C-alpha positions in Angstrom: 41.8 2.7 -12.6 38.6 2.9 -15.9 38.1 -1.0 -15.0 38.1 -0.5 -11.0 35.7 2.2 -11.5 33.2 0.1 -14.4 33.4 -2.7 -11.8 32.2 -0.6 -9.1 29.3 0.8 -11.4 28.4 -2.8 -12.3 28.2 -3.6 -9.1 25.9 -0.9 -7.6 23.4 -1.7 -10.8 23.1 -4.9 -9.7 22.6 -3.7 -6.1 20.1 -1.6 -7.2 18.1 -4.3 -9.3 18.4 -7.0 -6.8 16.5 -4.2 -4.0 14.3 -2.9 -6.6 15.7 0.8 -6.4 15.7 3.0 -9.3 13.4 0.8 -11.0 9.5 -0.3 -11.0 8.3 -2.9 -9.0 8.2 -6.5 -10.2 4.1 -6.4 -11.3 4.1 -10.1 -11.3 4.1 -9.7 -7.3 1.6 -7.1 -7.0 -1.9 -6.3 -7.4 -3.6 -3.1 -7.0 -7.2 -3.5 -5.7 -9.6 -0.7 -6.2 -12.8 -0.9 -4.3 -14.7 1.0 -1.2 -13.0 0.9 2.1 -13.6 -2.2 4.5 -14.5 -4.4 2.1 -12.4 -7.4 2.6 -11.4 -9.0 6.1 -7.4 -8.8 6.4 -7.0 -12.4 6.6 -8.5 -12.7 3.5 -5.8 -10.4 1.6 -3.0 -11.8 3.6 -4.4 -15.2 2.6 -3.6 -14.6 -1.0 -0.2 -13.0 -0.1 0.9 -16.4 1.2 -0.8 -18.4 -1.1 0.6 -17.1 -4.2 3.2 -14.5 -2.9 1.5 -11.4 -4.4 1.2 -8.3 -2.6 -2.1 -6.7 -2.7 -1.6 -3.1 -2.9 -5.4 -1.8 -1.5 -6.6 1.6 -3.1 -10.0 2.9 -2.2 -12.8 5.6 -3.5 -16.1 6.9 -2.1 -18.2 6.7 -5.1 -18.8 4.6 -8.1 -18.9 7.9 -10.0 -15.1 8.8 -8.8 -13.9 5.1 -9.8 -15.1 5.6 -13.4 -13.5 9.1 -13.5 -10.1 7.6 -12.7 -10.5 4.4 -14.5 -11.1 6.8 -17.8 -8.0 9.2 -17.1 -5.8 5.9 -16.8 -7.4 4.2 -20.1 -8.0 1.1 -18.3 -4.8 0.9 -16.8 -3.2 1.4 -13.2 -5.7 -0.9 -11.4 -5.7 -4.9 -11.4 -8.8 -5.7 -10.0 -12.1 -3.4 -9.5 -15.0 -3.9 -7.5 -18.1 -1.5 -8.0 -21.6 -1.3 -8.6 -23.5 -2.7 -11.5 -24.7 0.5 -13.2 -21.0 1.7 -13.3 -19.8 -1.1 -14.5 -22.1 -1.0 -17.3 -20.8 2.1 -18.2 -17.2 1.1 -17.6 -17.9 -1.9 -20.2 -19.7 0.3 -22.7 -16.5 2.9 -22.4 -14.2 -0.4 -23.6 -12.6 -0.3 -20.2 -12.9 -3.6 -19.0 -11.1 -6.8 -20.0 -12.6 -10.1 -20.3 -12.0 -12.7 -17.7 -9.5 -15.4 -18.1 -11.5 -18.5 -17.2 -8.6 -20.8 -18.1 -7.7 -19.3 -14.8 -11.0 -18.7 -13.2 -11.9 -22.6 -13.7 -14.3 -22.5 -10.4 -16.6 -19.6 -12.0 -19.4 -22.4 -12.0 -19.5 -21.7 -8.2 -21.5 -18.5 -8.8 -25.1 -18.7 -8.3 -26.7 -18.8 -11.8 -29.4 -16.0 -10.0 -26.6 -13.5 -10.3 -25.3 -14.2 -13.5 -26.2 -13.1 -16.9 -27.2 -9.7 -15.9 -28.1 -6.2 -17.4 -24.2 -5.4 -17.1 -22.6 -8.0 -18.0 -25.2 -10.4 -20.0 -22.7 -12.7 -21.3 -20.8 -13.3 -18.5 -17.6 -12.2 -20.0 -16.3 -9.4 -17.8 -17.3 -9.7 -14.2 -17.2 -11.9 -11.0 -20.3 -11.2 -8.6 -18.8 -10.3 -5.2 -21.9 -9.9 -2.8 -25.7 -8.7 -3.4 -27.6 -5.9 -1.9 -31.5 -6.3 -1.6 -32.8 -3.5 0.8 -35.7 -4.6 2.9 -37.7 -3.1 5.5 -37.5 -3.8 9.4 -39.6 -2.8 11.8 -40.5 -3.6 16.0 -43.1 -5.5 16.3 -43.7 -4.3 19.6 -44.7 -0.9 18.9 -46.1 -1.4 15.6 -49.9 -2.6 16.1 -50.3 -3.6 12.7 -48.3 -6.2 10.2 -45.9 -4.5 7.3 -46.2 -6.4 4.4 -44.7 -4.1 1.9 -43.7 -0.5 0.5 -47.2 0.7 0.8 -47.4 0.1 4.7 -44.8 2.9 5.0 -47.7 5.3 4.5 -49.6 4.3 7.2 -50.3 7.3 9.6 -49.9 5.0 12.3 -46.0 5.3 11.6 -46.2 9.2 11.6 -42.6 10.3 12.1 -41.1 7.2 12.9 -39.5 5.7 9.6 -36.2 5.8 8.7 -34.6 5.2 5.4 -31.6 5.3 3.2 -30.7 8.5 1.2 -30.2 6.8 -2.2 -32.4 9.0 -4.6 -32.8 6.3 -7.5 -33.8 3.3 -4.6 -36.4 5.7 -2.8 -38.2 6.7 -5.9 -37.7 3.0 -6.9 -39.6 1.5 -4.3 -42.4 4.3 -4.6 -42.7 3.1 -8.3 -43.0 -0.6 -6.7 -45.9 0.7 -4.6 -47.5 1.8 -7.4 -47.1 -1.5 -9.6 -44.4 0.0 -11.5 -40.9 -0.3 -12.8 -37.9 0.9 -10.7 -36.6 2.0 -14.0 -39.5 4.1 -15.3 -38.9 6.2 -18.2 -42.0 8.2 -18.5 -41.9 11.3 -17.2 -45.9 11.6 -16.0 -45.3 8.3 -14.4 -42.1 9.8 -12.7 -44.1 12.6 -11.6 -46.7 10.5 -10.0 -44.2 8.7 -8.1 -43.3 12.1 -6.7 -46.5 13.0 -5.5 -46.8 10.1 -3.8 -43.1 10.5 -2.2 -44.4 13.7 -1.3 -47.3 12.1 0.9 -44.6 10.0 2.6 -43.0 12.9 4.3 -45.1 13.4 7.5 -44.0 9.6 8.0 -40.4 10.0 7.6 -38.0 10.8 10.8 -34.5 10.4 9.1 -33.1 10.2 5.7 -29.2 9.1 5.8 -27.3 6.5 4.5 -24.7 5.7 7.2 -25.8 4.0 10.4 -29.5 4.0 9.5 -30.2 1.1 11.5 -29.4 2.9 14.6 -32.8 4.5 14.7 -34.5 1.4 14.9 -31.8 0.1 18.1 -32.3 3.2 20.0 -35.9 3.4 19.5 -35.7 6.9 17.3 -37.8 5.0 14.5 -40.4 2.4 14.6 -39.9 1.2 11.1 -36.8 1.4 8.7 -36.0 0.8 4.8 -32.5 -0.4 5.1 -29.3 -1.5 2.9 -28.5 -5.2 3.4 -25.4 -5.2 5.4 -27.5 -2.7 7.8 -30.2 -5.1 7.9 -27.7 -7.7 8.8 -26.5 -5.3 11.6 -29.3 -4.6 13.2 -30.9 -8.2 13.5 -27.7 -9.3 15.2 -28.2 -6.8 17.5 -31.7 -7.0 18.3 -33.5 -10.4 16.7 -37.1 -9.5 17.9 -37.4 -6.8 15.3 -38.7 -8.1 11.9 -37.5 -8.3 8.5 -40.1 -7.6 5.4 -39.6 -8.6 1.9 -41.9 -6.2 0.4 -44.7 -7.9 -1.4 -44.3 -5.7 -4.4 -41.4 -6.9 -5.0 -37.5 -6.3 -4.4 -35.1 -3.7 -5.6 -31.4 -5.7 -6.3 -28.3 -4.5 -6.5 -24.8 -6.1 -7.2 -21.2 -5.4 -6.6 -19.0 -6.8 -8.7 -15.4 -7.6 -9.7 -13.7 -6.9 -12.9 -10.4 -6.8 -14.4 -9.5 -3.0 -16.6 -8.7 -3.7 -20.3 -5.0 -2.7 -19.4 -4.5 -4.1 -15.8 -0.7 -4.1 -15.0 -1.1 -7.4 -13.8 -4.1 -9.0 -15.5 -3.0 -12.6 -14.5 -2.7 -11.7 -10.8 -5.9 -10.2 -11.1 -7.6 -13.4 -13.0 -5.8 -15.7 -10.0 -7.4 -13.3 -7.1 -10.9 -13.6 -8.7 -10.6 -17.6 -9.0 -9.5 -16.9 -5.2 -12.6 -15.1 -4.2 -14.6 -17.7 -5.5 -13.4 -20.5 -3.2 -16.3 -21.4 -0.8 -14.2 -20.7 2.4 -13.1 -17.1 1.0 -16.5 -16.2 0.1 -17.9 -17.2 3.3 -15.3 -15.0 5.3 -16.0 -11.9 3.0 -19.7 -12.1 3.1 -19.9 -12.4 6.6 -17.5 -9.6 6.9 -19.4 -6.9 4.9 -22.9 -8.6 5.6 -24.1 -8.7 2.0 -26.2 -11.8 0.4 -23.9 -14.3 -1.0 -23.4 -14.7 -4.6 -21.4 -17.6 -4.7 -23.8 -20.6 -4.7 -21.1 -23.0 -3.7 -20.9 -21.5 -0.4 -24.5 -21.1 0.6 -24.4 -24.2 2.6 -21.6 -22.7 4.8 -22.3 -19.1 4.9 -24.5 -17.7 7.8 -28.1 -18.5 6.4 -29.1 -14.9 6.9 -27.0 -14.0 3.8 -28.8 -16.7 1.3 -31.5 -14.9 -0.1 -34.7 -17.3 -0.1 -35.7 -18.9 -3.3 -39.4 -17.5 -1.9 -38.3 -13.9 -1.6 -40.1 -12.6 -4.7 -39.8 -10.9 -7.7 -37.4 -8.1 -8.4 -35.4 -5.9 -10.6 -32.1 -4.2 -10.7 -31.7 -0.4 -10.7 -30.4 0.4 -14.4 -28.9 3.4 -16.0 -32.1 5.7 -17.6 -32.1 8.6 -19.8 -30.6 11.6 -18.7 -34.1 13.4 -18.8 -35.5 10.6 -16.8 -32.7 10.8 -14.2 -33.4 14.7 -14.0 -37.3 13.8 -13.3 -36.3 11.5 -10.3 -33.9 14.1 -8.9 -36.3 16.7 -9.1 -38.7 14.2 -7.0 -35.8 13.5 -4.4 -34.9 17.1 -3.7 -38.7 18.1 -3.5 -39.4 15.0 -1.5 -36.7 16.0 1.1 -37.6 19.7 1.3 -41.3 18.1 2.4 -39.6 16.1 5.1 -37.5 19.1 6.2 -34.2 17.6 5.5 
């Protein structure tokens, strides 16, 4: 009787092991991807699974700060690949939450355009693979604007009264105001920041709309004559109305890079590095960038991706918005609150 019971228990244990019940999933066959919603066409994710047999579990966050909080709580674990904005990655690296890339697996790292390597958040290219660049730009309707818009300063032109739509990122809007003054987007001088605040207030009469989502719709429906838009919004609005005009502001550009990294205690770091290698394949990069509408950072894909997603070499100078001191950040917030109040928003 005991032998029969033992045999039954062993058989049950074998079935549990084979089915995966009562045990953790085989981590070598699963990759947890953590980023914003709708960052990948489904066929790209499915293609990786078909190629490697590794299932992708797609988990989402709304804000970079939420990601960093959860990654901190997990002590650099729980997730295999995270895609986030440059400034928050710098903080994650400084906190020891990011692991070094395995370039013996990512043997196509050189596919990355050098323009997007060696940046402030990863100066030695040890931790990240760029996944698209954002370059917010001005777009306007030349059929209703009777002068040529060349840069940020033109947004203050009285002819644009109550007809400019802008995105709602306080650092970006402070930043382009500083660029219009010949200053850095990452200014730390409180007096200079205060002057930028005064100039922002002067822009208020021209502001029709301040919002992050679907800002381009204000141009398409005629509510706005000009708009300052995120890259994906520029791509979308130009696809719907190619008669609009895109402006690379003469005062300089503000760049932002989304990048992928492997947390220091990723459950499946090998699969994570394989996924990053996969993203750098030209056809895969093309599919991803044309899906999300961001500037392509994989130089090996420049010749096949939609030309509108390749930043022109003569696009001008620019800088990245970086982390600033708490005092400076508070001053930027103060400017933003006063500006929105002046706009009645």
